[in-house]
mmCIF file of the N, C-alpha and C atoms, coordinates in Angstrom:
data_MODEL
# 
_entry.id   MODEL 
# 
loop_
_atom_site.group_PDB 
_atom_site.id 
_atom_site.type_symbol 
_atom_site.label_atom_id 
_atom_site.label_alt_id 
_atom_site.label_comp_id 
_atom_site.label_asym_id 
_atom_site.label_entity_id 
_atom_site.label_seq_id 
_atom_site.pdbx_PDB_ins_code 
_atom_site.Cartn_x 
_atom_site.Cartn_y 
_atom_site.Cartn_z 
_atom_site.occupancy 
_atom_site.B_iso_or_equiv 
_atom_site.pdbx_formal_charge 
_atom_site.auth_seq_id 
_atom_site.auth_comp_id 
_atom_site.auth_asym_id 
_atom_site.auth_atom_id 
_atom_site.pdbx_PDB_model_num 
ATOM 1   N N  . MET A 1 1  ? 101.249 85.373  105.666 1.00 0.00 ? 1  MET A N  1 
ATOM 2   C CA . MET A 1 1  ? 100.598 85.066  104.423 1.00 0.00 ? 1  MET A CA 1 
ATOM 3   C C  . MET A 1 1  ? 101.320 83.895  103.773 1.00 0.00 ? 1  MET A C  1 
ATOM 4   N N  . ILE A 1 2  ? 100.522 83.043  103.201 1.00 0.00 ? 2  ILE A N  1 
ATOM 5   C CA . ILE A 1 2  ? 101.051 81.869  102.512 1.00 0.00 ? 2  ILE A CA 1 
ATOM 6   C C  . ILE A 1 2  ? 100.537 81.906  101.086 1.00 0.00 ? 2  ILE A C  1 
ATOM 7   N N  . ARG A 1 3  ? 101.430 81.861  100.125 1.00 0.00 ? 3  ARG A N  1 
ATOM 8   C CA . ARG A 1 3  ? 101.018 81.862  98.719  1.00 0.00 ? 3  ARG A CA 1 
ATOM 9   C C  . ARG A 1 3  ? 100.468 80.486  98.381  1.00 0.00 ? 3  ARG A C  1 
ATOM 10  N N  . LEU A 1 4  ? 99.324  80.470  97.720  1.00 0.00 ? 4  LEU A N  1 
ATOM 11  C CA . LEU A 1 4  ? 98.702  79.219  97.311  1.00 0.00 ? 4  LEU A CA 1 
ATOM 12  C C  . LEU A 1 4  ? 99.027  78.946  95.847  1.00 0.00 ? 4  LEU A C  1 
ATOM 13  N N  . ASN A 1 5  ? 99.418  77.731  95.548  1.00 0.00 ? 5  ASN A N  1 
ATOM 14  C CA . ASN A 1 5  ? 99.692  77.345  94.167  1.00 0.00 ? 5  ASN A CA 1 
ATOM 15  C C  . ASN A 1 5  ? 98.432  76.712  93.592  1.00 0.00 ? 5  ASN A C  1 
ATOM 16  N N  . ALA A 1 6  ? 97.432  77.541  93.386  1.00 0.00 ? 6  ALA A N  1 
ATOM 17  C CA . ALA A 1 6  ? 96.131  77.050  92.960  1.00 0.00 ? 6  ALA A CA 1 
ATOM 18  C C  . ALA A 1 6  ? 95.726  77.708  91.648  1.00 0.00 ? 6  ALA A C  1 
ATOM 19  N N  . ALA A 1 7  ? 95.135  76.890  90.771  1.00 0.00 ? 7  ALA A N  1 
ATOM 20  C CA . ALA A 1 7  ? 94.665  77.404  89.493  1.00 0.00 ? 7  ALA A CA 1 
ATOM 21  C C  . ALA A 1 7  ? 93.217  77.867  89.570  1.00 0.00 ? 7  ALA A C  1 
ATOM 22  N N  . ASN A 1 8  ? 92.475  77.363  90.563  1.00 0.00 ? 8  ASN A N  1 
ATOM 23  C CA . ASN A 1 8  ? 91.076  77.758  90.706  1.00 0.00 ? 8  ASN A CA 1 
ATOM 24  C C  . ASN A 1 8  ? 90.696  77.731  92.185  1.00 0.00 ? 8  ASN A C  1 
ATOM 25  N N  . ILE A 1 9  ? 89.472  78.130  92.476  1.00 0.00 ? 9  ILE A N  1 
ATOM 26  C CA . ILE A 1 9  ? 89.029  78.263  93.872  1.00 0.00 ? 9  ILE A CA 1 
ATOM 27  C C  . ILE A 1 9  ? 88.945  76.906  94.570  1.00 0.00 ? 9  ILE A C  1 
ATOM 28  N N  . ASP A 1 10 ? 88.597  75.849  93.841  1.00 0.00 ? 10 ASP A N  1 
ATOM 29  C CA . ASP A 1 10 ? 88.495  74.527  94.466  1.00 0.00 ? 10 ASP A CA 1 
ATOM 30  C C  . ASP A 1 10 ? 89.858  73.997  94.908  1.00 0.00 ? 10 ASP A C  1 
ATOM 31  N N  . SER A 1 11 ? 90.865  74.188  94.082  1.00 0.00 ? 11 SER A N  1 
ATOM 32  C CA . SER A 1 11 ? 92.202  73.742  94.494  1.00 0.00 ? 11 SER A CA 1 
ATOM 33  C C  . SER A 1 11 ? 92.749  74.626  95.618  1.00 0.00 ? 11 SER A C  1 
ATOM 34  N N  . ALA A 1 12 ? 92.359  75.901  95.629  1.00 0.00 ? 12 ALA A N  1 
ATOM 35  C CA . ALA A 1 12 ? 92.759  76.783  96.730  1.00 0.00 ? 12 ALA A CA 1 
ATOM 36  C C  . ALA A 1 12 ? 92.113  76.324  98.033  1.00 0.00 ? 12 ALA A C  1 
ATOM 37  N N  . LYS A 1 13 ? 90.833  75.920  97.976  1.00 0.00 ? 13 LYS A N  1 
ATOM 38  C CA . LYS A 1 13 ? 90.159  75.398  99.169  1.00 0.00 ? 13 LYS A CA 1 
ATOM 39  C C  . LYS A 1 13 ? 90.884  74.170  99.697  1.00 0.00 ? 13 LYS A C  1 
ATOM 40  N N  . ASN A 1 14 ? 91.272  73.281  98.782  1.00 0.00 ? 14 ASN A N  1 
ATOM 41  C CA . ASN A 1 14 ? 91.991  72.069  99.204  1.00 0.00 ? 14 ASN A CA 1 
ATOM 42  C C  . ASN A 1 14 ? 93.308  72.410  99.882  1.00 0.00 ? 14 ASN A C  1 
ATOM 43  N N  . GLU A 1 15 ? 94.039  73.373  99.338  1.00 0.00 ? 15 GLU A N  1 
ATOM 44  C CA . GLU A 1 15 ? 95.297  73.794  99.970  1.00 0.00 ? 15 GLU A CA 1 
ATOM 45  C C  . GLU A 1 15 ? 95.042  74.425  101.339 1.00 0.00 ? 15 GLU A C  1 
ATOM 46  N N  . MET A 1 16 ? 93.968  75.212  101.435 1.00 0.00 ? 16 MET A N  1 
ATOM 47  C CA . MET A 1 16 ? 93.641  75.845  102.705 1.00 0.00 ? 16 MET A CA 1 
ATOM 48  C C  . MET A 1 16 ? 93.253  74.805  103.755 1.00 0.00 ? 16 MET A C  1 
ATOM 49  N N  . VAL A 1 17 ? 92.588  73.742  103.335 1.00 0.00 ? 17 VAL A N  1 
ATOM 50  C CA . VAL A 1 17 ? 92.245  72.652  104.258 1.00 0.00 ? 17 VAL A CA 1 
ATOM 51  C C  . VAL A 1 17 ? 93.523  71.995  104.773 1.00 0.00 ? 17 VAL A C  1 
ATOM 52  N N  . MET A 1 18 ? 94.489  71.760  103.899 1.00 0.00 ? 18 MET A N  1 
ATOM 53  C CA . MET A 1 18 ? 95.756  71.156  104.322 1.00 0.00 ? 18 MET A CA 1 
ATOM 54  C C  . MET A 1 18 ? 96.507  72.073  105.288 1.00 0.00 ? 18 MET A C  1 
ATOM 55  N N  . ILE A 1 19 ? 96.505  73.371  105.015 1.00 0.00 ? 19 ILE A N  1 
ATOM 56  C CA . ILE A 1 19 ? 97.141  74.336  105.918 1.00 0.00 ? 19 ILE A CA 1 
ATOM 57  C C  . ILE A 1 19 ? 96.436  74.318  107.268 1.00 0.00 ? 19 ILE A C  1 
ATOM 58  N N  . SER A 1 20 ? 95.119  74.244  107.240 1.00 0.00 ? 20 SER A N  1 
ATOM 59  C CA . SER A 1 20 ? 94.341  74.223  108.474 1.00 0.00 ? 20 SER A CA 1 
ATOM 60  C C  . SER A 1 20 ? 94.626  72.975  109.296 1.00 0.00 ? 20 SER A C  1 
ATOM 61  N N  . LEU A 1 21 ? 94.764  71.847  108.644 1.00 0.00 ? 21 LEU A N  1 
ATOM 62  C CA . LEU A 1 21 ? 95.065  70.606  109.367 1.00 0.00 ? 21 LEU A CA 1 
ATOM 63  C C  . LEU A 1 21 ? 96.450  70.655  110.011 1.00 0.00 ? 21 LEU A C  1 
ATOM 64  N N  . ASP A 1 22 ? 97.386  71.363  109.359 1.00 0.00 ? 22 ASP A N  1 
ATOM 65  C CA . ASP A 1 22 ? 98.725  71.526  109.932 1.00 0.00 ? 22 ASP A CA 1 
ATOM 66  C C  . ASP A 1 22 ? 98.756  72.538  111.073 1.00 0.00 ? 22 ASP A C  1 
ATOM 67  N N  . ASN A 1 23 ? 97.730  73.399  111.154 1.00 0.00 ? 23 ASN A N  1 
ATOM 68  C CA . ASN A 1 23 ? 97.653  74.457  112.169 1.00 0.00 ? 23 ASN A CA 1 
ATOM 69  C C  . ASN A 1 23 ? 96.284  74.403  112.849 1.00 0.00 ? 23 ASN A C  1 
ATOM 70  N N  . PRO A 1 24 ? 96.070  73.428  113.745 1.00 0.00 ? 24 PRO A N  1 
ATOM 71  C CA . PRO A 1 24 ? 94.753  73.292  114.370 1.00 0.00 ? 24 PRO A CA 1 
ATOM 72  C C  . PRO A 1 24 ? 94.383  74.516  115.207 1.00 0.00 ? 24 PRO A C  1 
ATOM 73  N N  . ASN A 1 25 ? 93.079  74.807  115.237 1.00 0.00 ? 25 ASN A N  1 
ATOM 74  C CA . ASN A 1 25 ? 92.500  75.919  115.995 1.00 0.00 ? 25 ASN A CA 1 
ATOM 75  C C  . ASN A 1 25 ? 92.904  77.299  115.471 1.00 0.00 ? 25 ASN A C  1 
ATOM 76  N N  . TRP A 1 26 ? 93.418  77.371  114.260 1.00 0.00 ? 26 TRP A N  1 
ATOM 77  C CA . TRP A 1 26 ? 93.726  78.641  113.609 1.00 0.00 ? 26 TRP A CA 1 
ATOM 78  C C  . TRP A 1 26 ? 92.769  78.818  112.443 1.00 0.00 ? 26 TRP A C  1 
ATOM 79  N N  . TYR A 1 27 ? 92.309  80.042  112.222 1.00 0.00 ? 27 TYR A N  1 
ATOM 80  C CA . TYR A 1 27 ? 91.442  80.355  111.097 1.00 0.00 ? 27 TYR A CA 1 
ATOM 81  C C  . TYR A 1 27 ? 92.303  80.602  109.856 1.00 0.00 ? 27 TYR A C  1 
ATOM 82  N N  . VAL A 1 28 ? 91.884  80.042  108.741 1.00 0.00 ? 28 VAL A N  1 
ATOM 83  C CA . VAL A 1 28 ? 92.568  80.259  107.471 1.00 0.00 ? 28 VAL A CA 1 
ATOM 84  C C  . VAL A 1 28 ? 91.584  80.957  106.536 1.00 0.00 ? 28 VAL A C  1 
ATOM 85  N N  . THR A 1 29 ? 91.914  82.163  106.133 1.00 0.00 ? 29 THR A N  1 
ATOM 86  C CA . THR A 1 29 ? 91.089  82.902  105.184 1.00 0.00 ? 29 THR A CA 1 
ATOM 87  C C  . THR A 1 29 ? 91.875  83.084  103.894 1.00 0.00 ? 29 THR A C  1 
ATOM 88  N N  . GLY A 1 30 ? 91.174  83.178  102.788 1.00 0.00 ? 30 GLY A N  1 
ATOM 89  C CA . GLY A 1 30 ? 91.833  83.303  101.490 1.00 0.00 ? 30 GLY A CA 1 
ATOM 90  C C  . GLY A 1 30 ? 91.461  84.588  100.792 1.00 0.00 ? 30 GLY A C  1 
ATOM 91  N N  . PHE A 1 31 ? 92.362  85.085  99.951  1.00 0.00 ? 31 PHE A N  1 
ATOM 92  C CA . PHE A 1 31 ? 92.122  86.301  99.191  1.00 0.00 ? 31 PHE A CA 1 
ATOM 93  C C  . PHE A 1 31 ? 93.085  86.365  98.016  1.00 0.00 ? 31 PHE A C  1 
ATOM 94  N N  . ASN A 1 32 ? 92.828  87.284  97.107  1.00 0.00 ? 32 ASN A N  1 
ATOM 95  C CA . ASN A 1 32 ? 93.662  87.482  95.926  1.00 0.00 ? 32 ASN A CA 1 
ATOM 96  C C  . ASN A 1 32 ? 94.397  88.811  96.023  1.00 0.00 ? 32 ASN A C  1 
ATOM 97  N N  . ILE A 1 33 ? 95.649  88.787  95.581  1.00 0.00 ? 33 ILE A N  1 
ATOM 98  C CA . ILE A 1 33 ? 96.431  90.011  95.427  1.00 0.00 ? 33 ILE A CA 1 
ATOM 99  C C  . ILE A 1 33 ? 97.112  89.914  94.072  1.00 0.00 ? 33 ILE A C  1 
ATOM 100 N N  . PHE A 1 34 ? 96.805  90.850  93.182  1.00 0.00 ? 34 PHE A N  1 
ATOM 101 C CA . PHE A 1 34 ? 97.420  90.876  91.853  1.00 0.00 ? 34 PHE A CA 1 
ATOM 102 C C  . PHE A 1 34 ? 97.327  89.519  91.160  1.00 0.00 ? 34 PHE A C  1 
ATOM 103 N N  . GLN A 1 35 ? 96.156  88.943  91.141  1.00 0.00 ? 35 GLN A N  1 
ATOM 104 C CA . GLN A 1 35 ? 95.847  87.684  90.461  1.00 0.00 ? 35 GLN A CA 1 
ATOM 105 C C  . GLN A 1 35 ? 96.608  86.487  91.026  1.00 0.00 ? 35 GLN A C  1 
ATOM 106 N N  . GLU A 1 36 ? 97.071  86.577  92.258  1.00 0.00 ? 36 GLU A N  1 
ATOM 107 C CA . GLU A 1 36 ? 97.687  85.448  92.949  1.00 0.00 ? 36 GLU A CA 1 
ATOM 108 C C  . GLU A 1 36 ? 96.895  85.169  94.210  1.00 0.00 ? 36 GLU A C  1 
ATOM 109 N N  . ALA A 1 37 ? 96.741  83.898  94.545  1.00 0.00 ? 37 ALA A N  1 
ATOM 110 C CA . ALA A 1 37 ? 95.955  83.497  95.708  1.00 0.00 ? 37 ALA A CA 1 
ATOM 111 C C  . ALA A 1 37 ? 96.851  83.367  96.931  1.00 0.00 ? 37 ALA A C  1 
ATOM 112 N N  . TYR A 1 38 ? 96.352  83.863  98.064  1.00 0.00 ? 38 TYR A N  1 
ATOM 113 C CA . TYR A 1 38 ? 97.078  83.794  99.328  1.00 0.00 ? 38 TYR A CA 1 
ATOM 114 C C  . TYR A 1 38 ? 96.151  83.323  100.440 1.00 0.00 ? 38 TYR A C  1 
ATOM 115 N N  . ALA A 1 39 ? 96.743  82.713  101.446 1.00 0.00 ? 39 ALA A N  1 
ATOM 116 C CA . ALA A 1 39 ? 96.012  82.321  102.647 1.00 0.00 ? 39 ALA A CA 1 
ATOM 117 C C  . ALA A 1 39 ? 96.593  83.094  103.827 1.00 0.00 ? 39 ALA A C  1 
ATOM 118 N N  . HIS A 1 40 ? 95.732  83.422  104.774 1.00 0.00 ? 40 HIS A N  1 
ATOM 119 C CA . HIS A 1 40 ? 96.145  84.149  105.972 1.00 0.00 ? 40 HIS A CA 1 
ATOM 120 C C  . HIS A 1 40 ? 95.725  83.348  107.191 1.00 0.00 ? 40 HIS A C  1 
ATOM 121 N N  . LEU A 1 41 ? 96.640  83.150  108.112 1.00 0.00 ? 41 LEU A N  1 
ATOM 122 C CA . LEU A 1 41 ? 96.356  82.440  109.359 1.00 0.00 ? 41 LEU A CA 1 
ATOM 123 C C  . LEU A 1 41 ? 96.145  83.438  110.484 1.00 0.00 ? 41 LEU A C  1 
ATOM 124 N N  . SER A 1 42 ? 95.118  83.204  111.289 1.00 0.00 ? 42 SER A N  1 
ATOM 125 C CA . SER A 1 42 ? 94.890  84.065  112.440 1.00 0.00 ? 42 SER A CA 1 
ATOM 126 C C  . SER A 1 42 ? 94.227  83.265  113.557 1.00 0.00 ? 42 SER A C  1 
ATOM 127 N N  . LYS A 1 43 ? 94.478  83.672  114.780 1.00 0.00 ? 43 LYS A N  1 
ATOM 128 C CA . LYS A 1 43 ? 93.901  82.993  115.940 1.00 0.00 ? 43 LYS A CA 1 
ATOM 129 C C  . LYS A 1 43 ? 92.422  83.324  116.088 1.00 0.00 ? 43 LYS A C  1 
ATOM 130 N N  . ARG A 1 44 ? 92.023  84.531  115.677 1.00 0.00 ? 44 ARG A N  1 
ATOM 131 C CA . ARG A 1 44 ? 90.621  84.949  115.717 1.00 0.00 ? 44 ARG A CA 1 
ATOM 132 C C  . ARG A 1 44 ? 90.253  85.596  114.390 1.00 0.00 ? 44 ARG A C  1 
ATOM 133 N N  . LEU A 1 45 ? 88.971  85.526  114.040 1.00 0.00 ? 45 LEU A N  1 
ATOM 134 C CA . LEU A 1 45 ? 88.507  86.207  112.832 1.00 0.00 ? 45 LEU A CA 1 
ATOM 135 C C  . LEU A 1 45 ? 88.348  87.696  113.119 1.00 0.00 ? 45 LEU A C  1 
ATOM 136 N N  . HIS A 1 46 ? 88.782  88.518  112.200 1.00 0.00 ? 46 HIS A N  1 
ATOM 137 C CA . HIS A 1 46 ? 88.590  89.960  112.304 1.00 0.00 ? 46 HIS A CA 1 
ATOM 138 C C  . HIS A 1 46 ? 87.180  90.295  111.843 1.00 0.00 ? 46 HIS A C  1 
ATOM 139 N N  . VAL A 1 47 ? 86.616  91.376  112.352 1.00 0.00 ? 47 VAL A N  1 
ATOM 140 C CA . VAL A 1 47 ? 85.245  91.752  111.992 1.00 0.00 ? 47 VAL A CA 1 
ATOM 141 C C  . VAL A 1 47 ? 85.119  92.013  110.492 1.00 0.00 ? 47 VAL A C  1 
ATOM 142 N N  . HIS A 1 48 ? 86.192  92.442  109.837 1.00 0.00 ? 48 HIS A N  1 
ATOM 143 C CA . HIS A 1 48 ? 86.139  92.732  108.404 1.00 0.00 ? 48 HIS A CA 1 
ATOM 144 C C  . HIS A 1 48 ? 86.512  91.527  107.536 1.00 0.00 ? 48 HIS A C  1 
ATOM 145 N N  . SER A 1 49 ? 86.702  90.368  108.113 1.00 0.00 ? 49 SER A N  1 
ATOM 146 C CA . SER A 1 49 ? 87.071  89.185  107.336 1.00 0.00 ? 49 SER A CA 1 
ATOM 147 C C  . SER A 1 49 ? 86.097  88.836  106.218 1.00 0.00 ? 49 SER A C  1 
ATOM 148 N N  . PRO A 1 50 ? 84.774  88.943  106.412 1.00 0.00 ? 50 PRO A N  1 
ATOM 149 C CA . PRO A 1 50 ? 83.868  88.587  105.313 1.00 0.00 ? 50 PRO A CA 1 
ATOM 150 C C  . PRO A 1 50 ? 84.061  89.412  104.044 1.00 0.00 ? 50 PRO A C  1 
ATOM 151 N N  . SER A 1 51 ? 84.412  90.676  104.162 1.00 0.00 ? 51 SER A N  1 
ATOM 152 C CA . SER A 1 51 ? 84.563  91.508  102.966 1.00 0.00 ? 51 SER A CA 1 
ATOM 153 C C  . SER A 1 51 ? 86.018  91.612  102.499 1.00 0.00 ? 51 SER A C  1 
ATOM 154 N N  . ASP A 1 52 ? 86.950  91.090  103.268 1.00 0.00 ? 52 ASP A N  1 
ATOM 155 C CA . ASP A 1 52 ? 88.362  91.181  102.889 1.00 0.00 ? 52 ASP A CA 1 
ATOM 156 C C  . ASP A 1 52 ? 88.781  90.154  101.849 1.00 0.00 ? 52 ASP A C  1 
ATOM 157 N N  . GLY A 1 53 ? 88.074  89.058  101.752 1.00 0.00 ? 53 GLY A N  1 
ATOM 158 C CA . GLY A 1 53 ? 88.517  88.017  100.837 1.00 0.00 ? 53 GLY A CA 1 
ATOM 159 C C  . GLY A 1 53 ? 87.375  87.152  100.355 1.00 0.00 ? 53 GLY A C  1 
ATOM 160 N N  . TRP A 1 54 ? 87.629  85.870  100.305 1.00 0.00 ? 54 TRP A N  1 
ATOM 161 C CA . TRP A 1 54 ? 86.651  84.916  99.800  1.00 0.00 ? 54 TRP A CA 1 
ATOM 162 C C  . TRP A 1 54 ? 85.549  84.694  100.826 1.00 0.00 ? 54 TRP A C  1 
ATOM 163 N N  . PRO A 1 55 ? 84.369  84.246  100.398 1.00 0.00 ? 55 PRO A N  1 
ATOM 164 C CA . PRO A 1 55 ? 83.209  84.161  101.309 1.00 0.00 ? 55 PRO A CA 1 
ATOM 165 C C  . PRO A 1 55 ? 83.192  82.931  102.216 1.00 0.00 ? 55 PRO A C  1 
ATOM 166 N N  . PHE A 1 56 ? 84.357  82.429  102.558 1.00 0.00 ? 56 PHE A N  1 
ATOM 167 C CA . PHE A 1 56 ? 84.437  81.266  103.448 1.00 0.00 ? 56 PHE A CA 1 
ATOM 168 C C  . PHE A 1 56 ? 85.757  81.306  104.202 1.00 0.00 ? 56 PHE A C  1 
ATOM 169 N N  . TYR A 1 57 ? 85.847  80.506  105.251 1.00 0.00 ? 57 TYR A N  1 
ATOM 170 C CA . TYR A 1 57 ? 87.090  80.333  105.993 1.00 0.00 ? 57 TYR A CA 1 
ATOM 171 C C  . TYR A 1 57 ? 87.226  78.858  106.327 1.00 0.00 ? 57 TYR A C  1 
ATOM 172 N N  . VAL A 1 58 ? 88.405  78.460  106.775 1.00 0.00 ? 58 VAL A N  1 
ATOM 173 C CA . VAL A 1 58 ? 88.670  77.066  107.124 1.00 0.00 ? 58 VAL A CA 1 
ATOM 174 C C  . VAL A 1 58 ? 89.226  77.026  108.538 1.00 0.00 ? 58 VAL A C  1 
ATOM 175 N N  . ILE A 1 59 ? 88.698  76.135  109.350 1.00 0.00 ? 59 ILE A N  1 
ATOM 176 C CA . ILE A 1 59 ? 89.221  75.908  110.690 1.00 0.00 ? 59 ILE A CA 1 
ATOM 177 C C  . ILE A 1 59 ? 89.161  74.412  110.966 1.00 0.00 ? 59 ILE A C  1 
ATOM 178 N N  . ASN A 1 60 ? 90.264  73.877  111.461 1.00 0.00 ? 60 ASN A N  1 
ATOM 179 C CA . ASN A 1 60 ? 90.378  72.444  111.778 1.00 0.00 ? 60 ASN A CA 1 
ATOM 180 C C  . ASN A 1 60 ? 89.987  71.564  110.599 1.00 0.00 ? 60 ASN A C  1 
ATOM 181 N N  . GLY A 1 61 ? 90.347  71.991  109.382 1.00 0.00 ? 61 GLY A N  1 
ATOM 182 C CA . GLY A 1 61 ? 90.093  71.194  108.191 1.00 0.00 ? 61 GLY A CA 1 
ATOM 183 C C  . GLY A 1 61 ? 88.678  71.275  107.654 1.00 0.00 ? 61 GLY A C  1 
ATOM 184 N N  . ARG A 1 62 ? 87.838  72.127  108.223 1.00 0.00 ? 62 ARG A N  1 
ATOM 185 C CA . ARG A 1 62 ? 86.450  72.258  107.777 1.00 0.00 ? 62 ARG A CA 1 
ATOM 186 C C  . ARG A 1 62 ? 86.239  73.610  107.104 1.00 0.00 ? 62 ARG A C  1 
ATOM 187 N N  . VAL A 1 63 ? 85.665  73.569  105.916 1.00 0.00 ? 63 VAL A N  1 
ATOM 188 C CA . VAL A 1 63 ? 85.350  74.790  105.179 1.00 0.00 ? 63 VAL A CA 1 
ATOM 189 C C  . VAL A 1 63 ? 83.989  75.282  105.660 1.00 0.00 ? 63 VAL A C  1 
ATOM 190 N N  . LYS A 1 64 ? 83.952  76.556  106.086 1.00 0.00 ? 64 LYS A N  1 
ATOM 191 C CA . LYS A 1 64 ? 82.714  77.129  106.605 1.00 0.00 ? 64 LYS A CA 1 
ATOM 192 C C  . LYS A 1 64 ? 82.444  78.466  105.929 1.00 0.00 ? 64 LYS A C  1 
ATOM 193 N N  . PRO A 1 65 ? 81.204  78.700  105.508 1.00 0.00 ? 65 PRO A N  1 
ATOM 194 C CA . PRO A 1 65 ? 80.877  80.022  104.946 1.00 0.00 ? 65 PRO A CA 1 
ATOM 195 C C  . PRO A 1 65 ? 80.699  81.033  106.074 1.00 0.00 ? 65 PRO A C  1 
ATOM 196 N N  . PHE A 1 66 ? 80.896  82.300  105.750 1.00 0.00 ? 66 PHE A N  1 
ATOM 197 C CA . PHE A 1 66 ? 80.612  83.335  106.731 1.00 0.00 ? 66 PHE A CA 1 
ATOM 198 C C  . PHE A 1 66 ? 79.107  83.398  106.926 1.00 0.00 ? 66 PHE A C  1 
ATOM 199 N N  . THR A 1 67 ? 78.681  83.525  108.171 1.00 0.00 ? 67 THR A N  1 
ATOM 200 C CA . THR A 1 67 ? 77.253  83.570  108.469 1.00 0.00 ? 67 THR A CA 1 
ATOM 201 C C  . THR A 1 67 ? 76.695  84.948  108.153 1.00 0.00 ? 67 THR A C  1 
ATOM 202 N N  . GLU A 1 68 ? 75.387  85.022  108.087 1.00 0.00 ? 68 GLU A N  1 
ATOM 203 C CA . GLU A 1 68 ? 74.735  86.301  107.811 1.00 0.00 ? 68 GLU A CA 1 
ATOM 204 C C  . GLU A 1 68 ? 75.042  87.318  108.910 1.00 0.00 ? 68 GLU A C  1 
ATOM 205 N N  . SER A 1 69 ? 75.097  86.859  110.157 1.00 0.00 ? 69 SER A N  1 
ATOM 206 C CA . SER A 1 69 ? 75.401  87.792  111.253 1.00 0.00 ? 69 SER A CA 1 
ATOM 207 C C  . SER A 1 69 ? 76.842  88.303  111.174 1.00 0.00 ? 69 SER A C  1 
ATOM 208 N N  . GLN A 1 70 ? 77.770  87.479  110.683 1.00 0.00 ? 70 GLN A N  1 
ATOM 209 C CA . GLN A 1 70 ? 79.147  87.945  110.508 1.00 0.00 ? 70 GLN A CA 1 
ATOM 210 C C  . GLN A 1 70 ? 79.218  88.998  109.405 1.00 0.00 ? 70 GLN A C  1 
ATOM 211 N N  . VAL A 1 71 ? 78.471  88.787  108.328 1.00 0.00 ? 71 VAL A N  1 
ATOM 212 C CA . VAL A 1 71 ? 78.456  89.748  107.226 1.00 0.00 ? 71 VAL A CA 1 
ATOM 213 C C  . VAL A 1 71 ? 77.824  91.065  107.681 1.00 0.00 ? 71 VAL A C  1 
ATOM 214 N N  . ILE A 1 72 ? 76.743  90.986  108.442 1.00 0.00 ? 72 ILE A N  1 
ATOM 215 C CA . ILE A 1 72 ? 76.088  92.201  108.949 1.00 0.00 ? 72 ILE A CA 1 
ATOM 216 C C  . ILE A 1 72 ? 77.012  92.951  109.905 1.00 0.00 ? 72 ILE A C  1 
ATOM 217 N N  . ALA A 1 73 ? 77.719  92.229  110.774 1.00 0.00 ? 73 ALA A N  1 
ATOM 218 C CA . ALA A 1 73 ? 78.669  92.873  111.691 1.00 0.00 ? 73 ALA A CA 1 
ATOM 219 C C  . ALA A 1 73 ? 79.769  93.580  110.912 1.00 0.00 ? 73 ALA A C  1 
ATOM 220 N N  . ASP A 1 74 ? 80.217  92.970  109.817 1.00 0.00 ? 74 ASP A N  1 
ATOM 221 C CA . ASP A 1 74 ? 81.226  93.587  108.959 1.00 0.00 ? 74 ASP A CA 1 
ATOM 222 C C  . ASP A 1 74 ? 80.676  94.878  108.352 1.00 0.00 ? 74 ASP A C  1 
ATOM 223 N N  . GLN A 1 75 ? 79.463  94.835  107.839 1.00 0.00 ? 75 GLN A N  1 
ATOM 224 C CA . GLN A 1 75 ? 78.863  96.025  107.223 1.00 0.00 ? 75 GLN A CA 1 
ATOM 225 C C  . GLN A 1 75 ? 78.653  97.133  108.253 1.00 0.00 ? 75 GLN A C  1 
ATOM 226 N N  . ASN A 1 76 ? 78.245  96.768  109.460 1.00 0.00 ? 76 ASN A N  1 
ATOM 227 C CA . ASN A 1 76 ? 78.008  97.773  110.501 1.00 0.00 ? 76 ASN A CA 1 
ATOM 228 C C  . ASN A 1 76 ? 79.301  98.367  111.044 1.00 0.00 ? 76 ASN A C  1 
ATOM 229 N N  . ALA A 1 77 ? 80.401  97.649  110.939 1.00 0.00 ? 77 ALA A N  1 
ATOM 230 C CA . ALA A 1 77 ? 81.677  98.144  111.439 1.00 0.00 ? 77 ALA A CA 1 
ATOM 231 C C  . ALA A 1 77 ? 82.370  99.074  110.445 1.00 0.00 ? 77 ALA A C  1 
ATOM 232 N N  . THR A 1 78 ? 81.852  99.120  109.221 1.00 0.00 ? 78 THR A N  1 
ATOM 233 C CA . THR A 1 78 ? 82.449  99.971  108.199 1.00 0.00 ? 78 THR A CA 1 
ATOM 234 C C  . THR A 1 78 ? 81.832  101.362 108.287 1.00 0.00 ? 78 THR A C  1 
ATOM 235 N N  . PRO A 1 79 ? 82.644  102.389 108.498 1.00 0.00 ? 79 PRO A N  1 
ATOM 236 C CA . PRO A 1 79 ? 82.072  103.732 108.614 1.00 0.00 ? 79 PRO A CA 1 
ATOM 237 C C  . PRO A 1 79 ? 81.537  104.238 107.272 1.00 0.00 ? 79 PRO A C  1 
ATOM 238 N N  . THR A 1 80 ? 80.524  105.046 107.336 1.00 0.00 ? 80 THR A N  1 
ATOM 239 C CA . THR A 1 80 ? 79.962  105.667 106.135 1.00 0.00 ? 80 THR A CA 1 
ATOM 240 C C  . THR A 1 80 ? 80.386  107.122 106.089 1.00 0.00 ? 80 THR A C  1 
ATOM 241 N N  . LEU A 1 81 ? 80.226  107.730 104.963 1.00 0.00 ? 81 LEU A N  1 
ATOM 242 C CA . LEU A 1 81 ? 80.648  109.124 104.783 1.00 0.00 ? 81 LEU A CA 1 
ATOM 243 C C  . LEU A 1 81 ? 79.481  110.082 104.884 1.00 0.00 ? 81 LEU A C  1 
ATOM 244 N N  . PHE A 1 82 ? 78.429  109.716 105.574 1.00 0.00 ? 82 PHE A N  1 
ATOM 245 C CA . PHE A 1 82 ? 77.276  110.606 105.729 1.00 0.00 ? 82 PHE A CA 1 
ATOM 246 C C  . PHE A 1 82 ? 77.404  111.449 106.956 1.00 0.00 ? 82 PHE A C  1 
# 
């Protein structure tokens, strides 16, 4: 985890792009913990990535939203209590 020194989501995206450029072919996802922004680096996206943090990820310096099929896969992988 990398703490982001960002005041808003746009500056966090910019920091995540810089992290991504320094780490090619790695996925960078962002999320909040106790009102602080963090970035997470991973070689592959986890199925629960769309619901774990912000609705986008960065790879090779490009910001990409999670696709509808990724969101559906996340919802289907979450067990229900029925």
